[in-house]
C-alpha positions in Angstrom: -4.7 -4.6 -14.1 -5.6 -2.9 -11.3 -2.6 -1.7 -8.5 -2.5 1.1 -7.2 -2.6 4.4 -9.7 0.0 6.6 -9.9 0.1 9.7 -11.6 2.1 10.0 -14.6 3.4 13.6 -13.8 5.9 12.3 -10.4 8.4 14.2 -9.9 11.2 14.2 -11.7 13.4 12.9 -9.0 11.6 9.5 -9.1 13.3 8.7 -12.7 16.2 8.4 -10.6 14.6 6.1 -8.1 14.3 2.4 -7.8 11.4 0.5 -6.5 13.9 -1.3 -4.3 15.0 1.9 -3.1 11.4 3.3 -1.9 10.7 -0.4 -0.7 14.0 0.3 1.9 14.3 3.9 2.1 9.9 5.2 2.5 8.5 5.1 5.8 5.7 6.4 4.8 2.5 5.2 6.8 -0.5 6.1 4.2 -3.5 3.7 5.9 -5.8 6.1 7.1 -7.5 3.6 9.7 -10.6 6.1 9.9 -11.2 5.9 5.9 -10.9 2.0 6.2 -13.9 2.1 8.6 -16.1 4.0 7.2 -15.2 2.0 3.6 -16.4 -1.3 5.4 -19.3 0.2 7.0 -20.7 0.9 3.2 -23.7 -1.4 3.8 -26.0 0.0 6.7 -27.2 -3.2 7.5 -23.9 -4.0 9.0 -23.4 -1.6 11.3 -19.9 -1.6 12.6 -20.1 -5.8 12.0 -17.4 -5.4 9.5 -14.9 -3.1 11.4 -15.3 -4.8 14.2 -14.0 -8.2 12.7 -11.3 -6.8 11.3 -10.4 -5.5 14.6 -10.4 -8.8 15.3 -7.2 -9.4 13.2 -4.7 -6.7 13.9 -2.0 -7.9 11.2 -4.4 -8.0 8.3 -3.6 -4.6 6.9 -0.2 -3.2 7.1 0.1 0.6 7.3 2.2 1.1 4.5 2.9 0.8 0.9 4.8 -1.7 -1.3 6.5 -0.7 -4.7 7.1 -2.2 -8.1 8.8 -1.0 -11.0 6.7 -0.9 -14.4 8.8 -3.6 -15.7 8.2 -5.9 -13.3 4.6 -5.5 -12.9 4.2 -5.7 -17.0 6.7 -9.7 -16.4 4.3 -10.8 -14.0 0.9 -10.3 -16.4 3.1 -11.9 -19.3 4.0 -14.6 -17.1 0.7 -15.4 -16.1 -0.4 -15.3 -20.0 1.9 -17.8 -20.6 1.0 -20.1 -17.9 -2.6 -19.9 -19.0 -1.4 -20.6 -22.8 0.4 -24.0 -21.3 -2.8 -24.8 -19.3 -4.6 -24.5 -22.5 -2.9 -26.9 -24.3 -3.9 -30.5 -24.8 -1.1 -32.5 -23.9 -0.8 -30.5 -20.4 -4.7 -31.1 -19.9 -4.6 -34.4 -20.6 -1.2 -34.8 -17.9 -3.0 -33.0 -15.3 -6.5 -34.4 -15.8 -5.0 -38.4 -15.7 -4.1 -37.5 -12.0 -6.8 -36.1 -10.6 -9.7 -37.5 -9.4 -13.0 -38.3 -11.2 -15.0 -35.4 -10.4 -12.3 -33.1 -11.5 -13.1 -34.5 -15.1 -16.4 -32.7 -15.7 -16.4 -29.7 -17.5 -19.4 -27.4 -17.3 -17.8 -24.5 -19.1 -16.8 -21.8 -15.8 -13.5 -21.3 -16.4 -12.8 -21.2 -12.1 -13.1 -17.5 -10.6 -10.5 -15.9 -8.0 -7.0 -17.3 -9.3 -4.3 -16.2 -7.8 -0.6 -15.8 -8.5 2.3 -15.8 -5.9 5.4 -14.1 -6.9 8.8 -13.4 -5.1 10.8 -11.0 -6.2 15.0 -11.8 -7.5 17.6 -10.1 -9.1 16.4 -12.0 -12.2 12.8 -11.0 -12.0 9.3 -12.3 -10.8 9.4 -15.9 -9.8 6.7 -17.9 -9.4 6.3 -20.0 -6.4 2.2 -20.7 -6.3 -0.9 -20.7 -8.0 -4.0 -20.9 -6.6 -7.5 -21.6 -7.4 -9.5 -19.7 -4.6 -7.4 -16.9 -3.6 -8.6 -14.8 -1.4 -8.4 -11.6 -0.2 -8.6 -9.5 -3.7 -11.9 -7.5 -1.7 -10.5 -6.8 0.9 -7.5 -5.2 -0.9 -9.7 -3.1 -2.7 -11.4 -1.6 0.6 -7.6 -1.5 1.4 -6.6 0.7 -1.4 -9.7 3.0 -0.7 -8.1 4.0 2.8 -4.7 5.2 1.3 -3.6 8.7 1.9 -0.4 10.5 1.0 1.6 11.4 4.4 3.6 14.0 3.1 4.1 16.0 -0.3 7.1 14.0 -1.7 4.5 11.3 -2.0 1.6 12.6 -3.3 1.9 12.0 -6.9 1.5 8.3 -5.4 -2.1 8.9 -4.7 -3.4 10.7 -7.2 -5.9 10.1 -8.9 -7.1 7.6 -6.6 -7.4 4.2 -7.6 -10.8 2.9 -9.1 -12.0 0.7 -6.4 -16.0 1.2 -8.1 -14.6 -0.4 -11.6 -12.4 -3.2 -10.0 -16.2 -4.1 -7.9 -17.6 -4.0 -11.8 -14.3 -6.1 -12.6 -15.0 -9.1 -10.2 -19.0 -8.9 -10.4 -18.4 -9.2 -14.4 -16.0 -12.2 -13.4 -18.9 -14.4 -11.8 -21.2 -13.1 -14.6 -19.2 -14.7 -17.1 -19.1 -18.0 -14.9 -22.7 -18.1 -14.7 -23.3 -17.7 -18.6 -20.7 -20.3 -19.6 -22.9 -22.5 -17.9 -26.3 -21.3 -17.9 -26.3 -19.2 -21.0 -28.7 -16.4 -20.8 -30.8 -17.8 -18.3 -31.4 -14.7 -15.3 -28.9 -15.3 -13.1 -30.5 -13.9 -9.4 -28.3 -15.8 -6.6 -25.5 -16.8 -5.2 -23.9 -18.6 -2.1 -20.4 -17.9 -1.0 -19.7 -21.5 1.0 -16.7 -22.2 3.6 -16.3 -24.5 6.8 -17.1 -22.7 9.5 -17.2 -19.2 7.6 -17.7 -16.9 10.3 -14.4 -18.5 12.3 -12.4 -18.2 8.9 -9.5 -15.6 9.5 -10.8 -14.3 5.9 -14.6 -13.9 7.0 -14.9 -9.9 6.8 -14.3 -10.6 3.0 -16.8 -13.2 3.2 -19.4 -10.5 4.3 -17.8 -7.4 1.4 -18.4 -10.3 -1.1 -22.5 -10.5 -0.1 -22.8 -7.1 -0.2 -21.1 -6.5 -3.6 -23.5 -9.1 -5.3 -26.2 -7.8 -3.8 -25.2 -4.3 -4.9 -25.7 -5.5 -8.3 -29.2 -6.8 -7.7 -27.9 -10.4 -7.1 -29.4 -11.8 -3.7 -26.3 -13.6 -1.9 -25.8 -15.6 1.5 -23.0 -16.9 3.6 -22.9 -20.8 4.2 -21.2 -23.6 5.6 -21.5 -26.6 3.7 -23.2 -28.8 6.9 -26.6 -26.4 5.9 -26.8 -27.6 2.1 -29.3 -30.4 1.7 -29.2 -32.6 -1.8 -33.3 -33.9 -3.0 -35.2 -33.6 -5.6 -32.4 -32.7 -8.2 -31.2 -29.7 -6.6 -29.0 -28.1 -4.0 -31.5 -26.5 -1.0 -30.0 -23.7 1.8 -33.0 -22.6 4.0 -35.3 -24.2 1.9 -34.6 -22.0 -1.0 -32.7 -23.8 -4.1 -29.3 -22.4 -4.7 -28.2 -21.8 -8.3 -24.3 -20.7 -8.1 -22.4 -21.2 -5.1 -18.9 -19.3 -5.0 -17.0 -21.7 -3.6 -14.5 -20.6 -1.2 -13.3 -24.4 0.7 -9.8 -26.3 0.5 -11.4 -29.3 0.3 -10.5 -29.1 -3.7 -12.3 -32.1 -4.9 -15.3 -32.0 -2.1 -14.0 -35.6 -0.6 -15.4 -35.0 3.1 -18.5 -36.3 4.5 -20.3 -32.8 5.3 -19.3 -31.5 1.7 -21.5 -34.3 -0.3 -25.1 -32.2 -0.9 -22.5 -30.2 -2.7 -20.6 -32.3 -4.4 -23.9 -33.9 -5.9 -25.4 -30.8 -6.8 -22.0 -30.4 -8.8 -21.6 -33.3 -11.0 -25.0 -33.7 -11.8 -24.7 -30.1 -13.3 -27.2 -28.5 -10.8 -25.4 -25.8 -9.6 -22.6 -23.6 -10.9 -19.8 -23.8 -8.8 -16.8 -21.7 -9.1 -13.6 -22.1 -8.5 -14.5 -25.9 -8.9 -12.6 -29.2 -9.0 -11.4 -28.9 -12.6 -9.7 -25.7 -11.8 -7.9 -27.0 -8.8 -6.5 -30.1 -10.9 -5.9 -27.7 -14.0 -4.4 -24.7 -12.3 -3.3 -25.8 -9.0 -1.8 -29.0 -8.1 1.8 -27.9 -7.4 2.7 -31.0 -9.3 2.2 -28.0 -12.3 4.9 -26.5 -10.9 7.3 -29.6 -12.5 6.0 -29.2 -15.8 6.2 -25.7 -16.0 10.1 -25.8 -15.1 10.8 -28.3 -17.9 11.3 -26.6 -20.8 11.3 -30.0 -23.4 8.1 -31.1 -21.8 6.6 -27.9 -22.6 8.3 -28.1 -26.3 7.1 -31.0 -26.9 3.5 -29.9 -25.9 3.7 -27.1 -28.5 4.4 -24.4 -26.5 5.3 -21.9 -28.2 9.4 -20.7 -27.8 8.5 -17.0 -26.3 6.2 -18.7 -23.6 8.8 -21.1 -22.9 11.6 -18.4 -22.3 9.2 -16.3 -19.9 8.5 -19.6 -17.9 12.2 -20.5 -17.9 13.2 -17.4 -16.3 10.4 -17.1 -14.2 9.6 -20.9 -12.6 11.7 -22.1 -9.8 12.9 -25.8 -10.4 10.3 -28.2 -9.1 10.9 -31.9 -8.0 7.9 -34.4 -7.1 9.5 -36.1 -3.6 9.8 -39.6 -4.1 11.9 -42.2 -2.2 13.9 -43.1 -4.9 15.1 -39.1 -4.9 15.4 -38.7 -1.0 19.4 -38.7 -0.5 19.4 -36.1 -3.7 16.8 -33.6 -1.9 18.0 -34.3 1.8 21.6 -33.1 0.2 19.9 -30.1 -1.5 17.5 -29.7 1.1 18.9 -26.1 2.3 18.6 -24.9 -1.3 14.7 -25.7 -1.3 11.5 -25.4 -0.1 9.0 -28.0 0.2 5.0 -28.0 -0.4 2.4 -30.6 -0.5 0.3 -31.3 -4.1 -2.4 -30.0 -2.5 -1.5 -27.4 0.0 -2.7 -24.3 0.5 -1.7 -20.7 2.9 1.8 -22.1 3.1 0.4 -25.1 6.0 2.7 -27.7 5.7 5.1 -26.1 3.8 8.7 -26.1 5.2 11.8 -24.5 4.2 14.4 -27.3 3.7 17.6 -25.2 6.4 14.6 -25.4 8.8 13.7 -29.3 8.5 14.2 -32.3 11.2 14.1 -36.0 10.4 10.7 -36.6 11.9 9.7 -33.7 9.4 11.6 -34.9 6.5 9.9 -38.7 7.4 6.5 -36.8 7.1 7.3 -35.2 3.6 8.8 -38.8 2.3 5.1 -40.6 3.8 3.2 -37.3 1.9 2.6 -36.0 -1.5 5.5 -33.1 -1.8 6.9 -31.1 -4.4 10.6 -30.1 -3.8 11.1 -26.1 -5.5 13.9 -24.2 -5.4 14.4 -22.0 -2.8 13.9 -18.2 -4.1 14.0 -15.7 -0.8 11.6 -13.3 -0.2 12.1 -9.7 -1.1 12.3 -7.0 1.7 10.3 -4.0 2.6 11.7 -1.6 5.1 8.8 -0.1 7.7 8.5 1.7 11.1 6.2 0.4 13.8 5.9 2.4 17.2 9.4 4.6 16.1 11.1 0.9 15.6 12.8 -0.2 12.5 10.7 -3.5 11.3 12.4 -5.8 8.5 10.1 -7.4 6.5 9.8 -10.3 4.1 6.7 -9.9 1.2 5.5 -11.4 -1.8 3.1 -10.4 -4.3 -0.3 -12.0 -5.3 -1.9 -11.0 -9.0 -5.2 -12.0 -8.8 -6.8 -12.7 -12.3 -9.3 -14.1 -14.2 -9.0 -16.1 -17.5 -5.3 -14.8 -17.5 -6.0 -11.0 -17.1 -4.4 -9.5 -13.9 -7.1 -7.5 -11.7 -5.2 -6.6 -9.1 -1.5 -6.6 -7.6 -1.4 -6.6 -3.6 1.9 -7.6 -1.6 1.9 -9.6 1.6 4.4 -8.6 4.6 5.4 -10.7 6.9 8.6 -12.4 8.9 9.3 -16.3 9.5 9.4 -19.2 6.8 5.8 -18.3 5.0 2.4 -15.6 5.1 1.2 -15.8 8.1 -0.4 -12.7 9.4 0.4 -12.8 12.7 3.6 -10.1 12.4 3.5 -7.0 13.6 3.4 -4.2 10.9 2.6 -6.7 8.5 -0.5 -8.3 6.5 -2.0 -7.2 3.6 -0.6 -4.0 1.6 -1.6 -1.8 -1.8 1.3 -2.2 -4.9 2.2 1.0 -6.2 3.7 0.5 -9.5 6.0 3.7 -10.4 5.4 5.1 -13.7 7.5 3.5 -16.5 11.1 5.6 -17.6 9.5 7.0 -20.4 7.0 8.5 -18.7 8.4 9.6 -15.7 
């Protein structure tokens, strides 16, 4: 796991201070904008393209960090491991795939790159509120970690030694290489296409360029493309006259149902292209109905889940129910303690806090496919912007692969959900405090 590293020779006073106290009492500005620009310009061919893209997104990066205890960081890893263990159980897989489209039945080998587990922090520990298969931001946060500096002597411990972003980039490349090998074995891998709808217009478009740079630094040709530019013929997927071997999939059409995605769908279903993440990964991991199963101890026990995993999940997964007409009155009465999410939602789109619901929105929820999750308020981070104190919310995203956490990052915001529209908000590095016995 690679949150921002801390020096184990941290000052003695740190042993008496909690992560929550630092989140409420440290106003340090740690982001060095000049250093950030240098990191974004690592590929000389891009000139100032990436810095300009980031400047057009003024709330992409926060100017400070979020603190986390070593105990909570360890618990997050354990929860993710428990979720992955459940996802591998035959009973769970049968249920998840039974309700998924036919395209999700294909199993070509890859696990699904760039998983993201989102948590809120509560008095009882981290609470898993969502799982995503194409979680964005990991390379942006890698760049962000390189651009941090201590703002005062008291905080020097948090920034020495510097986090090893190069190690994380190797880890990310190895992840995609593993995905290739799961499907293609020892066949040479020399190209990849990063695909999303109108990629240049996406809010996280800077990351597409960062991934392109990363692949090319490791000797793999890479390009970014809109799926409408793809063609399927002669048993191959083509882009600009070249056959496509592998696709890093950033689409939110998780089952490739849209008309413009049909060439990619044909290539995937025929096994002609290595696609990651893929429809099967979404069905097994990111369908919000998964949270229903994870919050039902008896069901997990019937599938053979271990008592240790069930105990972890019972403490970490808020109770989640499917919204149905039969439960309408019950859920409406409890709405102030609930959060409503679409089954196949992403990026907080069409997600609603129950205490903000109108009757019109409620009728739309009943007509759609939604789950109702017990409301877990996010933790808070007090920051200072232009001399004004702001009390922002934050969640934690654990980027992972094969059940192992690669990076922890925070997203700071105001409002109902993460939005990247908040002054002082955006992605923030996570600093894990040294464990008490090492302080």
